[in-house]
C-alpha positions in Angstrom: -33.9 46.0 -37.7 -31.4 47.2 -40.3 -31.9 47.0 -44.0 -29.5 44.9 -46.1 -29.2 47.3 -49.1 -25.9 46.7 -50.7 -23.7 49.8 -51.2 -20.7 48.2 -52.8 -18.9 44.9 -52.9 -15.2 43.9 -52.6 -14.5 40.4 -53.6 -16.9 38.2 -51.6 -17.6 40.9 -49.1 -20.7 43.1 -49.5 -20.7 46.4 -47.8 -24.4 47.0 -46.9 -26.3 49.9 -45.4 -26.4 48.2 -42.0 -22.6 48.1 -41.9 -22.6 51.9 -42.5 -25.1 52.4 -39.6 -23.0 50.2 -37.3 -19.9 52.2 -38.1 -21.7 55.4 -37.5 -23.1 54.4 -34.1 -19.6 53.2 -33.0 -18.1 56.5 -34.1 -20.8 58.2 -32.1 -20.0 56.1 -29.0 -16.3 56.7 -29.4 -16.8 60.5 -29.8 -19.1 60.7 -26.8 -16.7 58.8 -24.6 -13.8 60.9 -25.8 -15.6 64.2 -25.1 -16.7 63.1 -21.6 -13.2 61.8 -20.7 -11.4 65.0 -21.9 -13.2 67.4 -19.6 -10.4 67.6 -17.0 -8.2 69.1 -19.8 -10.3 72.3 -19.5 -8.5 73.1 -16.2 -5.0 72.2 -17.3 -3.0 69.6 -19.3 -1.7 67.5 -16.4 -1.7 63.9 -15.3 -4.5 63.2 -12.9 -4.5 61.7 -9.4 -1.3 60.1 -8.0 -0.3 56.8 -9.6 -0.2 58.2 -13.2 3.0 60.1 -12.2 4.9 57.0 -11.3 3.5 55.2 -14.4 4.7 58.1 -16.6 8.1 57.9 -14.9 8.4 54.2 -15.5 7.3 54.6 -19.1 9.8 57.4 -19.6 12.5 55.1 -18.3 11.7 52.5 -21.0 11.6 55.1 -23.8 15.0 56.6 -22.6 16.8 53.4 -21.6 15.1 50.4 -23.3 13.3 47.3 -22.1 16.3 45.4 -20.8 17.3 48.3 -18.5 13.7 48.6 -17.3 13.6 45.0 -16.2 16.9 45.5 -14.3 15.8 48.8 -12.8 15.9 49.2 -9.0 14.5 52.7 -8.4 16.6 54.2 -5.7 14.6 57.4 -5.6 11.6 55.6 -4.0 11.3 54.0 -0.5 14.6 55.4 0.5 17.0 53.7 1.3 15.5 50.4 0.1 14.5 51.3 -3.4 12.0 49.6 -5.5 12.2 46.7 -8.0 10.0 48.4 -10.6 9.2 45.5 -12.9 8.4 43.2 -10.0 6.0 45.7 -8.4 4.3 47.4 -11.4 1.8 46.9 -14.1 4.4 46.0 -16.7 2.1 45.8 -19.7 0.8 49.3 -19.0 4.3 50.8 -19.2 5.2 48.5 -22.1 2.1 49.2 -24.2 2.4 53.0 -23.6 6.1 53.0 -24.5 5.5 51.0 -27.7 2.5 53.0 -28.8 4.3 56.3 -28.1 7.2 55.2 -30.2 4.8 54.3 -33.1 2.1 57.1 -32.8 3.7 59.7 -30.5 5.0 61.8 -33.3 6.3 65.2 -32.1 4.3 65.1 -28.9 6.0 64.8 -25.5 5.6 61.6 -23.6 4.0 63.5 -20.8 1.3 64.8 -23.1 0.9 61.4 -24.7 0.3 59.7 -21.4 -2.4 62.3 -20.6 -4.4 61.3 -23.7 -3.5 57.6 -23.5 -6.4 56.5 -21.2 -8.9 58.7 -23.2 -8.0 56.9 -26.4 -7.8 53.4 -25.0 -11.0 53.9 -23.0 -12.9 55.2 -26.0 -11.6 52.4 -28.2 -13.1 49.9 -25.8 -16.6 50.8 -27.0 -15.7 48.7 -30.1 -14.6 45.8 -27.9 -17.7 45.8 -25.8 -19.8 46.0 -29.0 -18.1 42.8 -30.2 -18.4 41.0 -26.9 -22.1 41.8 -26.4 -22.8 41.0 -30.0 -21.9 37.4 -29.2 -24.7 37.4 -26.5 -27.6 39.2 -28.1 -26.7 40.3 -31.7 -25.6 43.5 -33.4 -28.3 45.7 -31.9 -27.4 44.6 -28.4 -23.7 45.3 -29.1 -24.5 48.8 -30.4 -26.5 49.6 -27.3 -23.7 48.3 -25.1 -21.2 50.6 -26.9 -23.3 53.6 -26.2 -23.9 52.7 -22.6 -20.2 52.0 -22.1 -19.4 55.5 -23.4 -21.4 57.2 -20.7 -21.3 54.8 -17.7 -19.9 56.8 -14.8 -17.8 54.2 -12.9 -16.1 53.4 -16.2 -15.5 57.0 -17.5 -14.4 58.4 -14.1 -11.6 55.8 -14.0 -10.4 56.7 -17.5 -10.4 60.5 -17.7 -7.7 62.6 -19.3 -4.5 62.2 -17.3 -5.8 58.9 -15.6 -2.7 57.0 -16.8 -3.5 54.2 -14.5 -4.1 50.5 -15.0 -7.9 50.4 -15.4 -8.5 51.7 -18.9 -5.9 49.4 -20.5 -6.7 46.5 -18.2 -10.4 46.7 -19.2 -9.5 46.9 -22.8 -7.3 43.9 -22.7 -9.6 42.0 -20.4 -12.7 42.4 -22.5 -10.8 41.8 -25.7 -9.4 38.5 -24.3 -12.9 37.5 -23.0 -14.4 38.2 -26.4 -11.8 36.1 -28.2 -12.3 33.2 -25.7 -16.1 33.3 -25.9 -16.1 33.9 -29.7 -13.8 30.9 -30.2 -15.9 28.4 -28.2 -19.0 29.6 -30.1 -17.4 29.8 -33.5 -18.5 27.7 -36.5 -15.3 28.5 -38.4 -13.0 25.7 -37.3 -10.0 27.3 -39.0 -9.8 30.2 -36.6 -10.8 28.6 -33.4 -7.3 27.6 -32.2 -5.9 31.0 -33.1 -8.7 32.8 -31.3 -8.3 30.6 -28.2 -4.5 31.1 -28.1 -4.7 34.8 -28.8 -7.5 35.2 -26.2 -5.4 33.5 -23.5 -2.4 35.8 -24.4 -4.5 39.0 -24.3 -6.1 37.9 -21.0 -2.6 37.5 -19.7 -1.7 40.9 -20.9 -4.8 42.3 -19.2 -3.7 40.7 -15.9 -0.2 42.2 -16.2 -1.8 45.6 -16.9 -4.3 45.7 -14.0 -4.5 43.4 -11.0 -8.2 44.0 -10.9 -8.6 41.6 -13.9 -8.2 38.8 -11.3 -11.9 39.3 -10.7 -12.7 38.3 -14.2 -11.3 34.9 -13.3 -14.2 34.3 -11.0 -17.0 34.3 -13.6 -14.7 32.5 -16.1 -14.0 29.7 -13.5 -17.7 29.4 -12.7 -18.5 29.4 -16.4 -16.2 26.5 -17.0 -17.9 24.6 -14.1 -21.3 24.7 -15.8 -20.1 24.1 -19.4 -20.6 20.3 -19.2 -24.2 20.9 -18.3 -25.1 23.5 -20.9 -23.0 22.3 -23.9 -23.2 19.0 -25.8 -20.1 19.3 -27.8 -17.9 17.7 -25.1 -15.1 16.6 -27.4 -14.6 20.2 -28.4 -14.6 21.3 -24.7 -12.0 18.6 -23.8 -9.2 20.4 -25.7 -10.4 24.0 -26.1 -10.9 24.9 -22.4 -7.6 23.4 -21.2 -5.8 25.1 -24.1 -7.2 28.5 -23.1 -6.5 28.1 -19.4 -2.9 26.8 -20.1 -2.1 29.7 -22.4 -3.6 32.3 -20.0 -1.7 30.9 -17.0 1.5 30.5 -18.9 1.5 34.1 -20.1 0.6 35.3 -16.6 3.5 33.4 -15.1 5.9 35.0 -17.5 5.5 38.4 -16.0 7.0 39.2 -12.6 3.6 40.5 -11.6 1.3 38.5 -11.2 4.1 35.9 -11.7 4.3 32.2 -11.0 2.9 32.6 -7.5 -0.4 33.6 -9.0 -0.5 30.5 -11.1 0.3 28.2 -8.1 -1.9 30.2 -5.8 -5.7 30.8 -5.4 -5.8 32.7 -8.7 -4.5 29.9 -10.8 -6.4 27.3 -8.8 -9.7 29.2 -9.6 -9.2 28.1 -13.2 -7.2 24.9 -12.8 -9.8 23.2 -10.6 -12.8 24.0 -12.8 -10.9 22.8 -15.8 -10.0 19.5 -14.0 -13.7 19.2 -13.0 -14.8 19.7 -16.6 -12.5 16.9 -17.8 -13.7 14.5 -15.0 -17.3 15.5 -15.5 -17.3 14.9 -19.2 -15.7 11.4 -18.6 -18.3 10.6 -15.9 -21.1 11.7 -18.1 -19.7 9.6 -21.0 -19.7 6.4 -19.0 -23.1 7.2 -17.4 -26.4 6.3 -18.9 -28.5 9.1 -20.2 -30.8 9.1 -17.2 -28.0 9.6 -14.7 -25.7 11.9 -16.6 -26.8 15.1 -14.9 -27.1 13.6 -11.5 -23.6 12.1 -11.6 -22.2 15.4 -12.9 -23.8 17.3 -10.0 -22.5 14.8 -7.4 -19.0 15.3 -8.9 -19.5 19.1 -8.7 -20.4 18.8 -5.1 -17.3 16.8 -4.5 -15.1 19.4 -6.1 -16.8 22.2 -4.0 -16.1 20.2 -0.8 -12.4 19.6 -1.9 -12.0 23.3 -2.7 -13.5 24.4 0.6 -11.2 21.9 2.4 -8.1 23.4 0.7 -9.2 26.9 1.7 -9.6 25.8 5.4 -6.3 23.9 5.5 -4.5 26.8 3.8 -5.5 29.1 6.7 -2.9 27.3 8.9 -0.4 25.8 6.4 -0.3 28.6 3.8 0.8 26.1 1.1 -1.0 28.2 -1.5 -0.1 31.8 -2.4 -2.8 34.1 -1.1 -3.9 37.3 -2.9 -2.9 40.6 -1.4 -5.1 42.0 1.4 -7.2 44.3 -0.9 -8.1 41.4 -3.2 -9.2 39.3 -0.2 -11.0 42.4 1.0 -13.0 42.5 -2.3 -13.9 38.8 -1.9 -14.8 39.3 1.7 -16.1 42.9 2.3 -16.2 42.4 6.0 -12.4 42.7 6.2 -12.6 46.4 5.3 -12.6 47.8 8.8 -9.7 45.6 10.0 -7.0 47.5 8.2 -6.8 51.3 8.8 -4.3 51.8 5.9 -6.7 50.1 3.4 -9.6 52.1 4.8 -7.7 55.4 4.5 -7.6 55.1 0.7 -10.6 57.0 -0.7 -11.1 54.6 -3.6 -11.2 51.7 -1.1 -14.2 53.1 0.7 -17.1 50.7 1.0 -19.8 51.2 -1.6 -23.1 52.5 -0.1 -26.5 51.8 -1.6 -27.0 55.4 -2.4 -23.7 55.7 -4.2 -24.2 52.4 -6.1 -27.6 53.7 -7.3 -26.0 57.0 -8.4 -23.3 55.1 -10.3 -25.7 52.6 -12.0 -29.2 54.0 -11.6 -30.8 53.4 -14.9 -28.6 50.5 -15.8 -30.0 48.6 -12.8 -33.5 48.9 -14.1 -32.8 47.7 -17.6 -30.4 45.0 -16.3 -33.2 43.6 -14.2 -35.4 43.7 -17.3 -32.7 42.0 -19.2 -32.5 39.1 -16.7 -36.2 38.6 -16.8 -36.3 38.6 -20.6 -33.2 36.3 -20.9 -34.8 33.7 -18.6 -38.2 34.0 -20.3 -39.2 31.3 -22.7 -40.8 34.0 -25.0 -37.3 35.1 -26.0 -37.3 32.9 -29.0 -40.4 34.6 -30.5 -38.3 37.7 -31.2 -35.9 35.8 -33.5 -33.0 36.7 -31.3 -31.3 33.4 -30.2 -29.3 33.6 -27.0 -27.5 30.3 -26.4 -27.7 28.6 -23.1 -24.0 28.9 -22.3 -24.1 32.7 -23.1 -27.1 33.1 -20.9 -25.3 31.3 -18.1 -22.2 33.5 -18.5 -24.1 36.7 -18.5 -25.9 35.7 -15.3 -22.7 34.5 -13.6 -21.0 37.7 -14.6 -23.8 39.8 -13.3 -24.0 38.1 -9.9 -20.3 38.0 -9.2 -19.6 41.5 -10.4 -22.3 43.0 -8.3 -21.0 41.1 -5.3 -17.4 42.1 -5.8 -18.3 45.8 -6.4 -19.9 45.9 -2.9 -16.4 46.0 -1.3 -14.7 49.0 -2.9 -16.0 52.1 -4.8 -13.3 51.5 -7.4 -14.8 48.1 -8.2 -18.1 49.6 -9.2 -16.9 49.5 -12.8 -17.3 45.6 -12.7 -20.9 46.1 -11.7 -21.3 48.6 -14.5 -19.8 46.2 -17.0 -22.2 43.4 -16.1 -25.2 45.7 -15.9 -24.4 47.1 -19.4 -24.3 43.6 -20.8 -27.6 42.5 -19.3 -29.3 45.8 -20.0 -28.1 45.9 -23.6 -29.3 42.3 -24.4 -32.6 43.0 -22.6 -33.2 46.3 -24.4 -32.4 44.8 -27.8 -34.9 42.0 -27.3 -37.5 44.4 -25.9 -37.0 46.8 -28.8 -37.4 44.1 -31.4 -40.6 42.9 -29.6 -42.0 46.5 -29.7 -41.1 47.0 -33.3 -42.9 43.8 -34.3 -46.2 44.8 -32.7 -48.9 45.4 -35.3 -52.4 46.7 -35.1 -54.9 45.5 -37.7 -51.9 44.2 -39.7 -50.2 47.6 -39.8 -47.1 48.9 -38.1 -47.8 51.2 -35.1 -45.4 54.1 -35.6 -46.9 56.1 -32.7 -46.0 53.2 -30.3 -42.5 53.0 -31.7 -41.9 56.7 -31.5 -43.2 56.8 -27.9 -41.0 53.9 -26.9 -37.9 55.5 -28.4 -38.6 58.8 -26.7 -39.2 57.2 -23.3 -36.0 55.1 -23.5 -33.9 58.1 -24.6 -35.4 60.2 -21.8 -34.6 57.6 -19.2 -31.0 57.3 -20.3 -30.5 61.1 -20.5 -31.7 61.6 -16.9 -28.4 60.5 -15.1 -26.4 62.5 -17.7 -28.1 65.8 -16.7 -29.8 65.4 -13.4 -29.2 66.1 -10.5 -26.6 68.9 -10.5 -23.9 66.3 -9.8 -24.6 63.9 -12.7 -22.7 61.5 -14.8 -21.2 64.2 -17.0 -20.5 66.8 -14.3 -18.6 64.3 -12.1 -16.1 64.0 -14.9 -15.8 67.8 -15.1 -13.2 68.1 -12.4 -9.6 69.3 -12.4 -6.5 67.1 -12.2 -5.7 66.4 -8.6 -2.4 68.2 -8.6 -4.2 71.5 -9.4 -6.4 71.4 -6.4 -4.5 69.1 -4.0 -7.4 66.7 -3.9 -9.7 69.3 -2.2 -13.0 70.7 -3.5 -11.4 74.1 -3.8 -10.6 75.9 -7.1 -7.5 75.1 -9.1 -4.2 76.8 -8.2 -0.5 76.4 -9.1 0.6 75.9 -5.5 1.6 72.3 -5.9 3.4 72.7 -9.2 5.3 75.7 -7.9 6.3 74.0 -4.7 7.6 70.9 -6.5 9.4 73.2 -8.9 11.0 75.0 -6.0 12.2 71.6 -4.5 13.7 70.6 -7.8 15.6 73.9 -8.2 16.6 74.7 -4.6 17.5 71.4 -2.9 20.6 69.2 -3.3 20.1 66.5 -5.9 20.7 63.8 -3.2 18.1 65.2 -0.8 15.6 62.9 0.8 12.1 64.3 1.2 9.7 62.9 3.8 5.9 63.4 3.6 2.7 61.5 3.9 2.6 58.7 1.3 -0.1 60.5 -0.7 2.4 62.8 -2.2 5.3 60.5 -2.8 4.8 60.0 -6.6 4.4 63.7 -7.2 7.6 64.5 -5.3 9.7 61.8 -7.0 8.5 62.3 -10.5 8.4 66.1 -10.6 11.5 66.9 -8.4 13.7 63.9 -9.0 14.3 63.7 -5.3 14.3 60.5 -3.1 11.2 59.9 -0.9 10.6 57.9 2.2 7.4 56.4 1.0 4.8 56.7 -1.8 1.5 55.6 -3.2 2.7 52.1 -3.9 2.3 51.4 -0.1 5.0 48.7 -0.4 6.2 48.8 3.2 3.2 49.2 5.6 5.6 49.6 8.6 7.2 52.7 7.0 3.8 54.3 6.5 2.8 53.5 10.0 6.1 55.1 11.1 5.3 58.3 9.2 1.9 58.4 10.9 3.6 58.0 14.2 6.0 60.9 13.3 3.1 63.3 12.7 1.3 62.6 16.0 4.5 62.3 18.2 6.2 65.2 19.9 8.5 67.4 17.7 11.7 66.1 19.4 10.7 62.4 19.1 9.7 63.0 15.4 13.0 64.8 14.8 14.9 61.7 16.1 12.9 59.4 13.8 13.3 61.5 10.7 17.0 61.9 11.4 17.4 58.1 11.6 15.7 57.9 8.2 18.3 60.3 6.9 15.5 62.7 5.7 16.5 66.2 4.8 13.2 67.8 4.2 9.6 67.3 5.4 6.7 68.4 3.3 3.2 69.0 4.6 0.0 70.2 2.9 -2.7 72.3 4.5 -5.9 73.7 3.1 -8.1 76.4 4.6 -10.8 78.9 3.7 -10.8 82.5 4.8 -13.9 83.6 6.7 -15.6 87.0 6.7 -14.2 89.3 9.4 -10.9 89.5 11.3 -9.5 89.5 14.8 -7.0 92.3 15.8 -6.5 93.0 12.1 -5.7 89.3 11.3 -7.7 87.2 8.9 -9.5 84.2 10.3 -9.8 80.8 8.7 -11.6 77.5 8.8 -9.0 74.8 8.5 -10.0 71.5 7.1 -10.5 71.5 3.3 -8.7 68.2 2.5 -5.0 68.6 3.3 -3.0 66.8 6.0 -5.1 68.5 8.6 -8.1 66.5 7.4 -6.3 63.2 7.5 -5.5 63.5 11.2 -7.9 60.7 12.1 -6.2 58.3 9.7 -2.8 59.3 11.1 -4.0 58.4 14.5 -5.6 55.1 13.6 -2.7 54.0 11.4 -0.2 54.9 14.2 -2.3 52.9 16.6 -3.1 55.8 18.9 -6.4 56.8 20.7 -8.4 59.5 18.9 -9.7 61.1 22.1 -6.2 62.4 22.8 -6.0 64.3 19.6 -9.6 65.1 18.6 -12.5 66.8 20.3 -15.8 65.0 20.9 -17.0 65.9 17.4 -14.3 63.6 16.0 -12.9 66.3 13.7 -11.7 69.3 15.6 -8.1 69.1 17.1 -7.5 69.3 20.8 -5.1 71.6 22.5 -2.8 68.7 23.0 -2.6 68.2 19.2 -1.7 71.8 18.6 0.8 72.1 21.4 2.4 68.7 21.6 2.5 67.0 18.2 4.7 67.6 15.2 1.8 68.0 12.8 0.2 70.5 15.1 3.4 72.5 15.0 3.9 72.2 11.3 0.4 73.4 10.4 0.7 77.2 10.3 -2.5 78.0 12.1 -3.7 78.2 15.7 -7.2 78.1 17.1 -8.3 81.3 18.9 -12.0 80.5 19.6 -14.9 78.5 18.4 -18.0 79.7 16.5 -21.5 78.6 15.6 -21.8 79.6 12.0 -25.6 79.4 12.1 -26.2 81.5 15.2 -23.0 83.6 14.9 -22.2 82.8 18.6 -18.6 82.6 19.8 -17.1 80.5 22.6 -13.6 80.2 24.1 -14.2 76.4 24.6 -15.5 73.8 22.3 -19.2 73.1 22.1 -21.2 70.8 19.8 -22.2 72.6 16.7 -19.2 75.0 16.9 -16.2 75.0 14.6 -12.6 76.1 15.4 -11.7 79.6 14.1 -8.0 80.0 13.3 -5.4 82.6 12.5 -2.1 82.1 10.6 0.7 81.2 13.0 4.0 79.9 11.7 5.7 78.1 14.7 8.9 77.1 12.9 10.2 80.0 10.9 13.3 79.9 8.8 15.4 81.3 11.6 15.8 80.1 15.2 17.0 77.0 16.9 14.0 74.8 16.1 14.0 71.1 15.0 12.4 72.2 11.7 12.8 75.4 9.6 10.3 76.6 7.1 12.1 77.1 3.8 9.2 77.2 1.5 5.5 78.1 1.8 2.9 78.4 -1.0 2.0 81.8 -2.3 -1.6 81.5 -1.1 -0.2 81.1 2.4 3.2 82.7 2.8 3.4 85.7 0.6 -0.1 86.7 -0.5 -2.7 85.1 1.7 -5.8 84.4 -0.4 -9.4 83.5 0.3 -8.5 79.8 -0.3 -5.3 78.5 1.1 -3.6 75.6 -0.7 -0.5 75.6 1.4 2.4 73.3 0.5 5.0 73.8 3.1 8.6 72.5 2.9 10.5 72.3 6.2 14.2 71.7 6.4 15.2 69.2 9.1 17.7 71.1 11.3 20.5 68.6 11.7 22.2 70.9 14.2 19.3 70.9 16.6 19.8 69.6 20.1 16.6 68.1 21.5 15.6 69.0 25.0 15.5 65.3 26.1 19.2 64.9 25.0 20.1 68.3 26.6 18.6 67.2 29.9 20.5 63.9 29.8 23.8 65.6 29.2 23.3 67.9 32.2 
C-alpha cells in the first residue's frame, strides 16, 4: 500500500516514505488519544475517582522516603487500628514506575500534577505498542489501524483519563508490550535476539501483573495458546526451550513481588501456565515417537488427558484447598454467575454485570468489523491478498477474542479486554479487506471511485460512535473528576475539597474519621487523618460493620463507633431544590448519588431486610428509616409529603409514582446532648443553600453522651 521511495539512508538503514507515513499515523493516534483523555482537565486539575488518591500517596512515600522504606511501610492511617502493609496489598510496579519516571521526567512539576497526567501519557503511548503487536498478526497496515482504534475505543480511554492514576493504563502497557515481545520472539527469524526477547518479554509480563491484577486474564489466552502450539507449529525443537523459558521467567518475576507473590505461582494462576507447558513438552515427545499418521490423534488424546487431570484438580481443590485460589472478584470474572452472591462486590459500580446494550455501546462498530475479521482470517482466500497470517497467530487471535469476550461479560470494567481483542480482529480484517478492495481493477485499470467510496464509508462508520448519540465515545470522557461532583451527575463544586481541607485544619492530627468506605482514600490522602475503612476493601467484616452502624439506632451506632475509637463521622448527601416552597422553606428531592442513594447497599451488606427501611418502590425511605436509624438522623432532611411530578398531585402517604418531598432538617446540631454533633456542613447546605446540594457533613462523636439504654440500666 505504501511506496518505498527512499528519503535518506544511515548506514544500512534506508528511511523511506512509508516510514514517514507510519510515524505520522502513530503521532495522529497518540494525539487523538491524548486529547480525548485530557477532557476531565477542563473542569479542574484533580485526580479522578478514588483509588488514584491512595496510589498518589504511596508514590509520594517512595519519592520522599525511598524504596526500602516503602517496602517496610505499614500505613497506620488506614484501616485503623490495624494499618495496612502497603507493598503487600498494592500494585507495586505502578508506584515504582511512577516514582522513577517522576524523578527522571518530573522537572519542576509537583508529583500530584505528574500523577494526573501519568495515565494520559502512558495510555497514549500504548498506541505504539498495539501497533507493534498487531503488526505481527496482519502487517503494518493492520497495526496502524489498530493504533487508531485503540486511541478512540471507549472502554480503554475511559479507564485512562486524566487523573485516572490507577492500575489499568500501566498494566495494559506492560501487558501488551510483554505479549508483543513473547509473540515476536517465537516468530522471529533473527536467532540472535530471540533469547533476549523471550527473557525481556517474561520480565515485562511480570511487571504488568505487578501493576494490575487484571493482567491475570491474559494468562488464559496465553495458556490456551501454548496448548495448541504443538498442533500448529512444526519447529518443535525451538518450542521445547523457548516456551518453558518464557513461562519460567514470567513466573519467577511474578513471585518476586509481594503481590501477586509466590502464592500466585503455586496457585491456579501459575498452574494455568505450568500445566500447558508440561503438556507441550509431553505432546512433542509423544508426537516424536508416533508415526506420521497417528501424531495428531495421539496428541489430542494426551490433551484430553490433561483436561481431565486439570478438571480433577479443580474438583479436589474445592474441599482440600491445596492450591491458592484467586480472590473473589477474579473467580467472579471466570464464573459470572457468582455476581449476585456477594453484596459488597455487587455494590461497586464498576463490578456491575455487563448488559447487551452497554456492551454494544462500548464496542458497537468494533463488533461488526471484528466479525468480518474472523470470517476473513478463516477464509482460504486470504492468501490472495498477499498478506500472510501464520496459523499460530490466527489461533492466538481467535483464542484472545473468545476468552476476552467471555471474561468481559462479568464486569463492566473488564470490557476493555473485549475491546482489545475486537480491535485486533477488526484491524487485521480491515487491512485485508482494504488491500482486496484496492487490488480490484476494471478493464485493467484501477477503480478510484470504488476506493474513494470504500474509504468514505469506513470513515463514516467509525465516526458514528464518536459523535452519535448525544452520549457518545467522546462525550463520555468529557466528565469532571469525581471529587468535584461527589460521583453524582450534578455540576462540579468545591464542597468535597473544602470539607476535606476543614478536617485537615480543624481536627486533631491523631483523629480517627469514620465514613462509608467510598471516601476513605480521599480522607486519608487529603486530610492526613486515620480512617476506619477505605476503597481497598481489605477487611469485609469492617465494611459490614459500618453498614450496620448506618442502619442501626443512633445509640447502638454510637456504641459501635466508640468501640472503634472513632472521633468523627462523615456522611455525604446530595439533593436538588424543586420549584416552590412550604411555609417559606425550600423543598428538595433527595437522592442524587450520595449516601442516601446507597441505602439499599447498606441494608444488603448489613444483612438486613429492605422492607423495613424502604417503601414498596425500593427507593424511598420509610418512616422507620428517618426516625430510628443513624443514617436517617444524620441526613439533614425530612419528608413532609409525596408528590406526583407528572400530575402535580400531592399525598401525605406514599403511592406508586410519587416521590418524597423534603425540607432541610438538621437533627443533630452542634449544641445539645446528642450522640453526634454537626461540626461542619458544606456551603451548599449549611450556609448558603443552593439549587443543587452537595452536602459533606462532619459529625463529632460526643464522647460524653449517655445513651438511653445505659441510663435506663443505671436507674
